[in-house]
mmCIF file as gemmi writes it, N, C-alpha and C atoms, coordinates in Angstrom:
data_model
loop_
_atom_site.group_PDB
_atom_site.id
_atom_site.type_symbol
_atom_site.label_atom_id
_atom_site.label_alt_id
_atom_site.label_comp_id
_atom_site.label_asym_id
_atom_site.label_entity_id
_atom_site.label_seq_id
_atom_site.pdbx_PDB_ins_code
_atom_site.Cartn_x
_atom_site.Cartn_y
_atom_site.Cartn_z
_atom_site.occupancy
_atom_site.B_iso_or_equiv
_atom_site.pdbx_formal_charge
_atom_site.auth_seq_id
_atom_site.auth_asym_id
_atom_site.pdbx_PDB_model_num
ATOM 1 N N . UNK Axp A 1 ? 112.956 60.599 148.453 1 0 ? 1 A 1
ATOM 2 C CA . UNK Axp A 1 ? 112.468 59.137 148.102 1 0 ? 1 A 1
ATOM 3 C C . UNK Axp A 1 ? 112.039 59.052 146.596 1 0 ? 1 A 1
ATOM 4 N N . UNK Axp A 2 ? 111.27 59.97 146.073 1 0 ? 2 A 1
ATOM 5 C CA . UNK Axp A 2 ? 110.743 59.959 144.827 1 0 ? 2 A 1
ATOM 6 C C . UNK Axp A 2 ? 111.757 60.022 143.783 1 0 ? 2 A 1
ATOM 7 N N . UNK Axp A 3 ? 112.857 60.816 144.234 1 0 ? 3 A 1
ATOM 8 C CA . UNK Axp A 3 ? 114.053 60.794 143.26 1 0 ? 3 A 1
ATOM 9 C C . UNK Axp A 3 ? 114.616 59.643 143.11 1 0 ? 3 A 1
ATOM 10 N N . UNK Axp A 4 ? 114.854 58.876 144.12 1 0 ? 4 A 1
ATOM 11 C CA . UNK Axp A 4 ? 115.623 57.579 144.032 1 0 ? 4 A 1
ATOM 12 C C . UNK Axp A 4 ? 114.772 56.621 143.345 1 0 ? 4 A 1
ATOM 13 N N . UNK Axp A 5 ? 113.461 56.605 143.484 1 0 ? 5 A 1
ATOM 14 C CA . UNK Axp A 5 ? 112.529 55.626 142.818 1 0 ? 5 A 1
ATOM 15 C C . UNK Axp A 5 ? 112.532 55.981 141.265 1 0 ? 5 A 1
ATOM 16 N N . UNK Axp A 6 ? 112.535 57.226 140.985 1 0 ? 6 A 1
ATOM 17 C CA . UNK Axp A 6 ? 112.624 57.744 139.574 1 0 ? 6 A 1
ATOM 18 C C . UNK Axp A 6 ? 113.926 57.318 138.943 1 0 ? 6 A 1
ATOM 19 N N . UNK Axp A 7 ? 115.074 57.468 139.726 1 0 ? 7 A 1
ATOM 20 C CA . UNK Axp A 7 ? 116.332 57.045 139.033 1 0 ? 7 A 1
ATOM 21 C C . UNK Axp A 7 ? 116.5 55.731 138.91 1 0 ? 7 A 1
ATOM 22 N N . UNK Axp A 8 ? 115.872 54.843 139.801 1 0 ? 8 A 1
ATOM 23 C CA . UNK Axp A 8 ? 115.885 53.318 139.634 1 0 ? 8 A 1
ATOM 24 C C . UNK Axp A 8 ? 115.136 53.019 138.371 1 0 ? 8 A 1
ATOM 25 N N . UNK Axp A 9 ? 113.885 53.698 138.264 1 0 ? 9 A 1
ATOM 26 C CA . UNK Axp A 9 ? 113.114 53.309 137.194 1 0 ? 9 A 1
ATOM 27 C C . UNK Axp A 9 ? 113.692 53.524 135.788 1 0 ? 9 A 1
ATOM 28 N N . UNK Axp A 10 ? 114.439 54.819 135.727 1 0 ? 10 A 1
ATOM 29 C CA . UNK Axp A 10 ? 115.103 55.167 134.382 1 0 ? 10 A 1
ATOM 30 C C . UNK Axp A 10 ? 116.245 54.374 134.259 1 0 ? 10 A 1
ATOM 31 N N . UNK Axp A 11 ? 116.939 53.924 135.239 1 0 ? 11 A 1
ATOM 32 C CA . UNK Axp A 11 ? 118.055 52.911 135.122 1 0 ? 11 A 1
ATOM 33 C C . UNK Axp A 11 ? 117.576 51.603 134.454 1 0 ? 11 A 1
ATOM 34 N N . UNK Axp A 12 ? 116.49 51.116 135.087 1 0 ? 12 A 1
ATOM 35 C CA . UNK Axp A 12 ? 115.94 49.775 134.536 1 0 ? 12 A 1
ATOM 36 C C . UNK Axp A 12 ? 115.431 49.804 133.092 1 0 ? 12 A 1
ATOM 37 N N . UNK Axp A 13 ? 114.838 51.006 132.829 1 0 ? 13 A 1
ATOM 38 C CA . UNK Axp A 13 ? 114.345 51.264 131.38 1 0 ? 13 A 1
ATOM 39 C C . UNK Axp A 13 ? 115.556 51.317 130.528 1 0 ? 13 A 1
ATOM 40 N N . UNK Axp A 14 ? 116.472 51.994 130.809 1 0 ? 14 A 1
ATOM 41 C CA . UNK Axp A 14 ? 117.803 52.058 130.05 1 0 ? 14 A 1
ATOM 42 C C . UNK Axp A 14 ? 118.44 50.711 129.825 1 0 ? 14 A 1
ATOM 43 N N . UNK Axp A 15 ? 118.442 50.001 130.844 1 0 ? 15 A 1
ATOM 44 C CA . UNK Axp A 15 ? 119.068 48.487 130.741 1 0 ? 15 A 1
ATOM 45 C C . UNK Axp A 15 ? 118.201 47.802 129.786 1 0 ? 15 A 1
ATOM 46 N N . UNK Axp A 16 ? 116.895 47.938 129.964 1 0 ? 16 A 1
ATOM 47 C CA . UNK Axp A 16 ? 116.044 46.922 129.154 1 0 ? 16 A 1
ATOM 48 C C . UNK Axp A 16 ? 116.148 47.429 127.679 1 0 ? 16 A 1
ATOM 49 N N . UNK Axp A 17 ? 116.164 48.588 127.467 1 0 ? 17 A 1
ATOM 50 C CA . UNK Axp A 17 ? 116.228 49.01 126.036 1 0 ? 17 A 1
ATOM 51 C C . UNK Axp A 17 ? 117.669 48.657 125.345 1 0 ? 17 A 1
ATOM 52 N N . UNK Axp A 18 ? 118.755 48.781 126.125 1 0 ? 18 A 1
ATOM 53 C CA . UNK Axp A 18 ? 119.894 48.333 125.618 1 0 ? 18 A 1
ATOM 54 C C . UNK Axp A 18 ? 119.964 46.866 125.389 1 0 ? 18 A 1
ATOM 55 N N . UNK Axp A 19 ? 119.319 46.04 126.302 1 0 ? 19 A 1
ATOM 56 C CA . UNK Axp A 19 ? 119.326 44.58 126.003 1 0 ? 19 A 1
ATOM 57 C C . UNK Axp A 19 ? 118.28 44.277 124.95 1 0 ? 19 A 1
ATOM 58 N N . UNK Axp A 20 ? 117.33 44.885 124.637 1 0 ? 20 A 1
ATOM 59 C CA . UNK Axp A 20 ? 116.541 44.698 123.438 1 0 ? 20 A 1
ATOM 60 C C . UNK Axp A 20 ? 117.169 45.067 122.182 1 0 ? 20 A 1
ATOM 61 N N . UNK Axp A 21 ? 118.054 46.17 122.308 1 0 ? 21 A 1
ATOM 62 C CA . UNK Axp A 21 ? 118.785 46.518 121.084 1 0 ? 21 A 1
ATOM 63 C C . UNK Axp A 21 ? 119.931 45.479 120.786 1 0 ? 21 A 1
ATOM 64 N N . UNK Axp A 22 ? 120.496 44.965 121.816 1 0 ? 22 A 1
ATOM 65 C CA . UNK Axp A 22 ? 121.458 43.872 121.548 1 0 ? 22 A 1
ATOM 66 C C . UNK Axp A 22 ? 120.908 42.63 120.958 1 0 ? 22 A 1
ATOM 67 N N . UNK Axp A 23 ? 119.749 42.316 121.181 1 0 ? 23 A 1
ATOM 68 C CA . UNK Axp A 23 ? 119.129 41.052 120.645 1 0 ? 23 A 1
ATOM 69 C C . UNK Axp A 23 ? 118.756 41.245 119.233 1 0 ? 23 A 1
ATOM 70 N N . UNK Axp A 24 ? 118.614 42.458 118.783 1 0 ? 24 A 1
ATOM 71 C CA . UNK Axp A 24 ? 118.121 42.539 117.363 1 0 ? 24 A 1
ATOM 72 C C . UNK Axp A 24 ? 119.261 42.245 116.44 1 0 ? 24 A 1
ATOM 73 N N . UNK Axp A 25 ? 119.063 41.332 115.451 1 0 ? 25 A 1
ATOM 74 C CA . UNK Axp A 25 ? 120.132 41.094 114.509 1 0 ? 25 A 1
ATOM 75 C C . UNK Axp A 25 ? 120.385 42.162 113.529 1 0 ? 25 A 1
ATOM 76 N N . UNK Axp A 26 ? 121.649 42.232 113.21 1 0 ? 26 A 1
ATOM 77 C CA . UNK Axp A 26 ? 122.014 43.154 112.081 1 0 ? 26 A 1
ATOM 78 C C . UNK Axp A 26 ? 122.756 42.423 111.086 1 0 ? 26 A 1
ATOM 79 N N . UNK Axp A 27 ? 122.919 43.152 109.826 1 0 ? 27 A 1
ATOM 80 C CA . UNK Axp A 27 ? 123.657 42.308 108.846 1 0 ? 27 A 1
ATOM 81 C C . UNK Axp A 27 ? 124.997 41.951 109.331 1 0 ? 27 A 1
ATOM 82 N N . UNK Axp A 28 ? 125.691 42.81 110.014 1 0 ? 28 A 1
ATOM 83 C CA . UNK Axp A 28 ? 126.978 42.53 110.49 1 0 ? 28 A 1
ATOM 84 C C . UNK Axp A 28 ? 126.889 41.293 111.449 1 0 ? 28 A 1
ATOM 85 N N . UNK Axp A 29 ? 125.991 41.277 112.479 1 0 ? 29 A 1
ATOM 86 C CA . UNK Axp A 29 ? 126.035 40.229 113.44 1 0 ? 29 A 1
ATOM 87 C C . UNK Axp A 29 ? 125.651 38.946 112.751 1 0 ? 29 A 1
ATOM 88 N N . UNK Axp A 30 ? 124.821 38.918 111.742 1 0 ? 30 A 1
ATOM 89 C CA . UNK Axp A 30 ? 124.371 37.703 111 1 0 ? 30 A 1
ATOM 90 C C . UNK Axp A 30 ? 125.638 37.163 110.252 1 0 ? 30 A 1
ATOM 91 N N . UNK Axp A 31 ? 126.365 38.047 109.473 1 0 ? 31 A 1
ATOM 92 C CA . UNK Axp A 31 ? 127.479 37.569 108.889 1 0 ? 31 A 1
ATOM 93 C C . UNK Axp A 31 ? 128.615 37.02 109.656 1 0 ? 31 A 1
ATOM 94 N N . UNK Axp A 32 ? 128.682 37.64 110.842 1 0 ? 32 A 1
ATOM 95 C CA . UNK Axp A 32 ? 129.714 37.122 111.84 1 0 ? 32 A 1
ATOM 96 C C . UNK Axp A 32 ? 129.269 35.718 112.32 1 0 ? 32 A 1
ATOM 97 N N . UNK Axp A 33 ? 127.909 35.488 112.398 1 0 ? 33 A 1
ATOM 98 C CA . UNK Axp A 33 ? 127.407 34.328 112.837 1 0 ? 33 A 1
ATOM 99 C C . UNK Axp A 33 ? 127.444 33.203 111.802 1 0 ? 33 A 1
ATOM 100 N N . UNK Axp A 34 ? 127.822 33.471 110.507 1 0 ? 34 A 1
ATOM 101 C CA . UNK Axp A 34 ? 128.057 32.38 109.544 1 0 ? 34 A 1
ATOM 102 C C . UNK Axp A 34 ? 126.919 32.45 108.347 1 0 ? 34 A 1
ATOM 103 N N . UNK Axp A 35 ? 126.205 33.567 108.484 1 0 ? 35 A 1
ATOM 104 C CA . UNK Axp A 35 ? 125.074 33.638 107.577 1 0 ? 35 A 1
ATOM 105 C C . UNK Axp A 35 ? 125.806 34.145 106.185 1 0 ? 35 A 1
ATOM 106 N N . UNK Axp A 36 ? 125.208 33.867 105.13 1 0 ? 36 A 1
ATOM 107 C CA . UNK Axp A 36 ? 125.777 34.429 103.778 1 0 ? 36 A 1
ATOM 108 C C . UNK Axp A 36 ? 124.592 35.073 103.164 1 0 ? 36 A 1
ATOM 109 N N . UNK Axp A 37 ? 124.974 36.088 102.235 1 0 ? 37 A 1
ATOM 110 C CA . UNK Axp A 37 ? 124.176 36.876 101.499 1 0 ? 37 A 1
ATOM 111 C C . UNK Axp A 37 ? 123.792 36.022 100.321 1 0 ? 37 A 1
ATOM 112 N N . UNK Axp A 38 ? 122.47 35.663 100.207 1 0 ? 38 A 1
ATOM 113 C CA . UNK Axp A 38 ? 122.065 34.776 99.076 1 0 ? 38 A 1
ATOM 114 C C . UNK Axp A 38 ? 121.175 35.41 98.097 1 0 ? 38 A 1
ATOM 115 N N . UNK Axp A 39 ? 120.858 36.797 98.317 1 0 ? 39 A 1
ATOM 116 C CA . UNK Axp A 39 ? 120.017 37.392 97.373 1 0 ? 39 A 1
ATOM 117 C C . UNK Axp A 39 ? 119.746 38.926 97.865 1 0 ? 39 A 1
ATOM 118 N N . UNK Axp A 40 ? 119.331 39.769 96.777 1 0 ? 40 A 1
ATOM 119 C CA . UNK Axp A 40 ? 118.998 41.082 97.058 1 0 ? 40 A 1
ATOM 120 C C . UNK Axp A 40 ? 117.646 41.439 96.466 1 0 ? 40 A 1
ATOM 121 N N . UNK Axp A 41 ? 117.125 42.656 96.954 1 0 ? 41 A 1
ATOM 122 C CA . UNK Axp A 41 ? 115.876 43.044 96.389 1 0 ? 41 A 1
ATOM 123 C C . UNK Axp A 41 ? 115.772 44.478 96.635 1 0 ? 41 A 1
ATOM 124 N N . UNK Axp A 42 ? 115.392 45.201 95.58 1 0 ? 42 A 1
ATOM 125 C CA . UNK Axp A 42 ? 115.233 46.79 95.798 1 0 ? 42 A 1
ATOM 126 C C . UNK Axp A 42 ? 113.93 46.984 96.506 1 0 ? 42 A 1
ATOM 127 N N . UNK Axp A 43 ? 113.833 48.146 97.222 1 0 ? 43 A 1
ATOM 128 C CA . UNK Axp A 43 ? 112.466 48.386 98.03 1 0 ? 43 A 1
ATOM 129 C C . UNK Axp A 43 ? 112.687 49.866 98.427 1 0 ? 43 A 1
ATOM 130 N N . UNK Axp A 44 ? 111.335 50.346 98.855 1 0 ? 44 A 1
ATOM 131 C CA . UNK Axp A 44 ? 111.416 51.758 99.303 1 0 ? 44 A 1
ATOM 132 C C . UNK Axp A 44 ? 112.005 51.942 100.65 1 0 ? 44 A 1
ATOM 133 N N . UNK Axp A 45 ? 112.106 50.836 101.33 1 0 ? 45 A 1
ATOM 134 C CA . UNK Axp A 45 ? 112.703 50.778 102.666 1 0 ? 45 A 1
ATOM 135 C C . UNK Axp A 45 ? 114.3 50.814 102.529 1 0 ? 45 A 1
ATOM 136 N N . UNK Axp A 46 ? 114.829 50.729 101.283 1 0 ? 46 A 1
ATOM 137 C CA . UNK Axp A 46 ? 116.225 50.558 101.202 1 0 ? 46 A 1
ATOM 138 C C . UNK Axp A 46 ? 116.415 49.256 100.599 1 0 ? 46 A 1
ATOM 139 N N . UNK Axp A 47 ? 117.725 48.777 100.215 1 0 ? 47 A 1
ATOM 140 C CA . UNK Axp A 47 ? 117.971 47.649 99.588 1 0 ? 47 A 1
ATOM 141 C C . UNK Axp A 47 ? 117.763 46.505 100.623 1 0 ? 47 A 1
ATOM 142 N N . UNK Axp A 48 ? 117.2 45.42 100.215 1 0 ? 48 A 1
ATOM 143 C CA . UNK Axp A 48 ? 116.93 44.287 100.937 1 0 ? 48 A 1
ATOM 144 C C . UNK Axp A 48 ? 117.974 43.223 100.717 1 0 ? 48 A 1
ATOM 145 N N . UNK Axp A 49 ? 118.395 42.553 101.864 1 0 ? 49 A 1
ATOM 146 C CA . UNK Axp A 49 ? 119.392 41.512 101.678 1 0 ? 49 A 1
ATOM 147 C C . UNK Axp A 49 ? 118.822 40.337 102.319 1 0 ? 49 A 1
ATOM 148 N N . UNK Axp A 50 ? 118.845 39.104 101.589 1 0 ? 50 A 1
ATOM 149 C CA . UNK Axp A 50 ? 118.619 37.901 102.122 1 0 ? 50 A 1
ATOM 150 C C . UNK Axp A 50 ? 119.851 37.172 102.633 1 0 ? 50 A 1
ATOM 151 N N . UNK Axp A 51 ? 119.768 36.903 103.863 1 0 ? 51 A 1
ATOM 152 C CA . UNK Axp A 51 ? 120.926 36.012 104.547 1 0 ? 51 A 1
ATOM 153 C C . UNK Axp A 51 ? 120.494 34.744 104.923 1 0 ? 51 A 1
ATOM 154 N N . UNK Axp A 52 ? 121.338 33.662 104.556 1 0 ? 52 A 1
ATOM 155 C CA . UNK Axp A 52 ? 120.963 32.28 104.97 1 0 ? 52 A 1
ATOM 156 C C . UNK Axp A 52 ? 122.158 31.673 105.638 1 0 ? 52 A 1
ATOM 157 N N . UNK Axp A 53 ? 121.651 30.756 106.546 1 0 ? 53 A 1
ATOM 158 C CA . UNK Axp A 53 ? 122.546 29.838 107.198 1 0 ? 53 A 1
ATOM 159 C C . UNK Axp A 53 ? 121.741 28.438 107.497 1 0 ? 53 A 1
ATOM 160 N N . UNK Axp A 54 ? 122.024 27.642 106.805 1 0 ? 54 A 1
ATOM 161 C CA . UNK Axp A 54 ? 121.32 26.23 106.781 1 0 ? 54 A 1
ATOM 162 C C . UNK Axp A 54 ? 120.003 26.363 106.38 1 0 ? 54 A 1
ATOM 163 N N . UNK Axp A 55 ? 118.931 26.191 107.203 1 0 ? 55 A 1
ATOM 164 C CA . UNK Axp A 55 ? 117.579 26.348 106.837 1 0 ? 55 A 1
ATOM 165 C C . UNK Axp A 55 ? 117.044 27.781 107.299 1 0 ? 55 A 1
ATOM 166 N N . UNK Axp A 56 ? 117.898 28.506 108.025 1 0 ? 56 A 1
ATOM 167 C CA . UNK Axp A 56 ? 117.333 29.708 108.595 1 0 ? 56 A 1
ATOM 168 C C . UNK Axp A 56 ? 117.61 30.858 107.637 1 0 ? 56 A 1
ATOM 169 N N . UNK Axp A 57 ? 116.468 31.702 107.311 1 0 ? 57 A 1
ATOM 170 C CA . UNK Axp A 57 ? 116.682 32.817 106.312 1 0 ? 57 A 1
ATOM 171 C C . UNK Axp A 57 ? 116.192 34.061 106.914 1 0 ? 57 A 1
ATOM 172 N N . UNK Axp A 58 ? 116.935 35.204 106.773 1 0 ? 58 A 1
ATOM 173 C CA . UNK Axp A 58 ? 116.518 36.394 107.229 1 0 ? 58 A 1
ATOM 174 C C . UNK Axp A 58 ? 116.506 37.437 106.13 1 0 ? 58 A 1
ATOM 175 N N . UNK Axp A 59 ? 115.602 38.417 106.198 1 0 ? 59 A 1
ATOM 176 C CA . UNK Axp A 59 ? 115.586 39.515 105.239 1 0 ? 59 A 1
ATOM 177 C C . UNK Axp A 59 ? 115.987 40.796 105.972 1 0 ? 59 A 1
ATOM 178 N N . UNK Axp A 60 ? 116.924 41.504 105.734 1 0 ? 60 A 1
ATOM 179 C CA . UNK Axp A 60 ? 117.382 42.803 106.275 1 0 ? 60 A 1
ATOM 180 C C . UNK Axp A 60 ? 117.437 43.856 105.328 1 0 ? 60 A 1
ATOM 181 N N . UNK Axp A 61 ? 116.999 45.047 105.777 1 0 ? 61 A 1
ATOM 182 C CA . UNK Axp A 61 ? 116.993 46.327 105.003 1 0 ? 61 A 1
ATOM 183 C C . UNK Axp A 61 ? 118.169 47.139 105.504 1 0 ? 61 A 1
ATOM 184 N N . UNK Axp A 62 ? 118.856 47.854 104.52 1 0 ? 62 A 1
ATOM 185 C CA . UNK Axp A 62 ? 119.965 48.686 104.962 1 0 ? 62 A 1
ATOM 186 C C . UNK Axp A 62 ? 119.693 50.035 104.296 1 0 ? 62 A 1
ATOM 187 N N . UNK Axp A 63 ? 120.347 51.002 104.788 1 0 ? 63 A 1
ATOM 188 C CA . UNK Axp A 63 ? 120.242 52.379 104.144 1 0 ? 63 A 1
ATOM 189 C C . UNK Axp A 63 ? 121.572 53.138 104.422 1 0 ? 63 A 1
ATOM 190 N N . UNK Axp A 64 ? 121.604 54.205 103.613 1 0 ? 64 A 1
ATOM 191 C CA . UNK Axp A 64 ? 122.686 54.988 103.805 1 0 ? 64 A 1
ATOM 192 C C . UNK Axp A 64 ? 122.375 56.547 103.31 1 0 ? 64 A 1
ATOM 193 N N . UNK Axp A 65 ? 123.137 57.437 103.684 1 0 ? 65 A 1
ATOM 194 C CA . UNK Axp A 65 ? 122.814 58.881 103.053 1 0 ? 65 A 1
ATOM 195 C C . UNK Axp A 65 ? 124.222 59.349 102.555 1 0 ? 65 A 1
ATOM 196 N N . UNK Axp A 66 ? 124.239 60.407 101.832 1 0 ? 66 A 1
ATOM 197 C CA . UNK Axp A 66 ? 125.502 60.917 101.369 1 0 ? 66 A 1
ATOM 198 C C . UNK Axp A 66 ? 126.529 61.31 102.556 1 0 ? 66 A 1
ATOM 199 N N . UNK Axp A 67 ? 125.857 61.71 103.585 1 0 ? 67 A 1
ATOM 200 C CA . UNK Axp A 67 ? 126.817 62.179 104.65 1 0 ? 67 A 1
ATOM 201 C C . UNK Axp A 67 ? 127.176 61.067 105.777 1 0 ? 67 A 1
ATOM 202 N N . UNK Axp A 68 ? 126.449 59.843 105.555 1 0 ? 68 A 1
ATOM 203 C CA . UNK Axp A 68 ? 126.643 58.754 106.577 1 0 ? 68 A 1
ATOM 204 C C . UNK Axp A 68 ? 128.025 58.104 106.394 1 0 ? 68 A 1
ATOM 205 N N . UNK Axp A 69 ? 128.604 57.749 107.367 1 0 ? 69 A 1
ATOM 206 C CA . UNK Axp A 69 ? 129.929 57.062 107.258 1 0 ? 69 A 1
ATOM 207 C C . UNK Axp A 69 ? 129.802 55.545 106.934 1 0 ? 69 A 1
ATOM 208 N N . UNK Axp A 70 ? 128.76 54.984 107.194 1 0 ? 70 A 1
ATOM 209 C CA . UNK Axp A 70 ? 128.493 53.582 106.939 1 0 ? 70 A 1
ATOM 210 C C . UNK Axp A 70 ? 127.13 53.327 106.407 1 0 ? 70 A 1
ATOM 211 N N . UNK Axp A 71 ? 126.937 52.184 105.797 1 0 ? 71 A 1
ATOM 212 C CA . UNK Axp A 71 ? 125.654 51.522 105.494 1 0 ? 71 A 1
ATOM 213 C C . UNK Axp A 71 ? 125.072 50.886 106.715 1 0 ? 71 A 1
ATOM 214 N N . UNK Axp A 72 ? 123.919 51.363 107.244 1 0 ? 72 A 1
ATOM 215 C CA . UNK Axp A 72 ? 123.412 50.773 108.533 1 0 ? 72 A 1
ATOM 216 C C . UNK Axp A 72 ? 122.332 49.912 108.243 1 0 ? 72 A 1
ATOM 217 N N . UNK Axp A 73 ? 122.156 48.875 109.13 1 0 ? 73 A 1
ATOM 218 C CA . UNK Axp A 73 ? 120.983 47.963 109.183 1 0 ? 73 A 1
ATOM 219 C C . UNK Axp A 73 ? 119.819 48.733 109.705 1 0 ? 73 A 1
ATOM 220 N N . UNK Axp A 74 ? 118.766 48.757 108.864 1 0 ? 74 A 1
ATOM 221 C CA . UNK Axp A 74 ? 117.512 49.32 109.477 1 0 ? 74 A 1
ATOM 222 C C . UNK Axp A 74 ? 116.744 48.428 110.363 1 0 ? 74 A 1
ATOM 223 N N . UNK Axp A 75 ? 116.549 47.129 109.768 1 0 ? 75 A 1
ATOM 224 C CA . UNK Axp A 75 ? 115.972 46.095 110.661 1 0 ? 75 A 1
ATOM 225 C C . UNK Axp A 75 ? 116.133 44.75 109.763 1 0 ? 75 A 1
ATOM 226 N N . UNK Axp A 76 ? 116.086 43.748 110.581 1 0 ? 76 A 1
ATOM 227 C CA . UNK Axp A 76 ? 116.248 42.285 110.1 1 0 ? 76 A 1
ATOM 228 C C . UNK Axp A 76 ? 115.015 41.617 110.599 1 0 ? 76 A 1
ATOM 229 N N . UNK Axp A 77 ? 114.425 40.644 109.75 1 0 ? 77 A 1
ATOM 230 C CA . UNK Axp A 77 ? 113.353 39.707 110.282 1 0 ? 77 A 1
ATOM 231 C C . UNK Axp A 77 ? 113.617 38.386 109.628 1 0 ? 77 A 1
ATOM 232 N N . UNK Axp A 78 ? 113.349 37.356 110.363 1 0 ? 78 A 1
ATOM 233 C CA . UNK Axp A 78 ? 113.238 36.014 109.936 1 0 ? 78 A 1
ATOM 234 C C . UNK Axp A 78 ? 112.238 35.781 108.949 1 0 ? 78 A 1
ATOM 235 N N . UNK Axp A 79 ? 112.436 34.936 107.948 1 0 ? 79 A 1
ATOM 236 C CA . UNK Axp A 79 ? 111.523 34.57 107.04 1 0 ? 79 A 1
ATOM 237 C C . UNK Axp A 79 ? 111.058 33.189 107.191 1 0 ? 79 A 1
ATOM 238 N N . UNK Axp A 80 ? 109.739 33.009 107.381 1 0 ? 80 A 1
ATOM 239 C CA . UNK Axp A 80 ? 109.101 31.811 107.719 1 0 ? 80 A 1
ATOM 240 C C . UNK Axp A 80 ? 108.435 31.304 106.359 1 0 ? 80 A 1
């Protein structure tokens, strides 16, 4: 019985974390949603990209390494 409960809990945690990850914007998802890159800024977190659509503005940070296949979004936050 404990094993079944533990399995259910782990399954729910996995579903919740994948749902949260799907809700986080990325540079790619914002561009596909019609946002345009309107500015850049250097930072210690990696290059920052300002993306704008109408009055909505996001600041996203990206990073890469010599061995990485792509430049990956670290995080994006709305600017208020």
